[in-house]
C-alpha positions as CSV (number, residue, x, y, z in Angstrom):
1,M,-43.1,3.2,-20.9
2,P,-39.7,1.4,-20.8
3,T,-39.8,-2.3,-20.3
4,R,-38.0,-4.0,-17.5
5,P,-35.1,-6.3,-18.4
6,R,-35.7,-10.0,-17.9
7,P,-34.0,-11.2,-14.6
8,L,-30.9,-13.4,-14.8
9,V,-32.2,-15.2,-11.7
10,A,-35.4,-15.1,-9.8
11,V,-35.8,-17.0,-6.4
12,R,-38.8,-17.3,-4.1
13,L,-38.4,-18.6,-0.6
14,I,-41.3,-19.5,1.7
15,G,-41.0,-20.6,5.3
16,P,-40.6,-19.5,8.9
17,T,-39.9,-15.8,8.9
18,A,-36.5,-16.0,10.7
19,S,-35.3,-18.7,8.4
20,V,-36.4,-17.0,5.2
21,T,-34.9,-13.7,6.3
22,A,-31.5,-15.3,7.0
23,H,-31.4,-17.4,3.9
24,A,-32.6,-14.6,1.6
25,A,-29.8,-12.3,2.8
26,T,-27.2,-15.1,2.2
27,I,-28.5,-16.1,-1.2
28,A,-28.7,-12.5,-2.4
29,A,-25.1,-11.8,-1.4
30,Q,-23.9,-15.0,-3.0
31,L,-25.7,-14.4,-6.3
32,A,-24.5,-10.7,-6.4
33,A,-20.9,-11.9,-5.9
34,Y,-21.2,-14.6,-8.5
35,Y,-22.6,-12.3,-11.2
36,G,-20.4,-9.4,-10.2
37,R,-21.8,-6.6,-8.0
38,E,-20.7,-4.0,-10.5
39,H,-22.6,-5.7,-13.3
40,V,-25.9,-6.6,-11.7
41,T,-28.7,-5.2,-9.5
42,C,-30.0,-7.4,-6.7
43,R,-33.5,-6.7,-5.4
44,T,-35.2,-8.5,-2.5
45,S,-38.7,-8.1,-1.1
46,T,-40.4,-9.9,1.8
47,R,-44.1,-10.4,2.2
48,P,-46.3,-12.3,4.7
49,A,-47.1,-15.9,3.7
50,G,-50.3,-17.8,4.0
51,Y,-49.6,-19.2,7.5
52,S,-49.0,-17.3,10.7
53,G,-45.2,-16.9,11.4
54,E,-44.2,-17.5,7.8
55,S,-42.9,-15.2,5.1
56,R,-42.2,-15.1,1.4
57,A,-39.0,-13.6,0.1
58,Y,-38.4,-12.8,-3.5
59,I,-34.9,-12.2,-4.9
60,T,-34.2,-11.0,-8.5
61,I,-30.9,-10.4,-10.2
62,T,-30.8,-8.3,-13.3
63,R,-28.1,-6.8,-15.4
64,K,-27.4,-3.1,-14.8
65,E,-28.5,-0.9,-17.6
66,S,-25.8,0.9,-19.4
67,S,-25.9,4.7,-18.9
C-alpha cells in the first residue's frame, strides 16, 4: 500500500458553522495560491463539532505527486 506524503500544512478550525465555512474557504484559497496551485493539492473536510451549531474544518496542503 503506498504511503501518503506528509502535508506541507495542516489546519483545523473549530467554531460556529457559518464562520468556519467562510474562513476555511478563504484560508484554503490563500494557501493554495501561496504554494502554487500547480504544485500542490488542497483538501478540505468539514465535520460536526462537539456543540450544537458548531463545525470542525480540516485543511491539508500536500505536494502533487509527479506522474
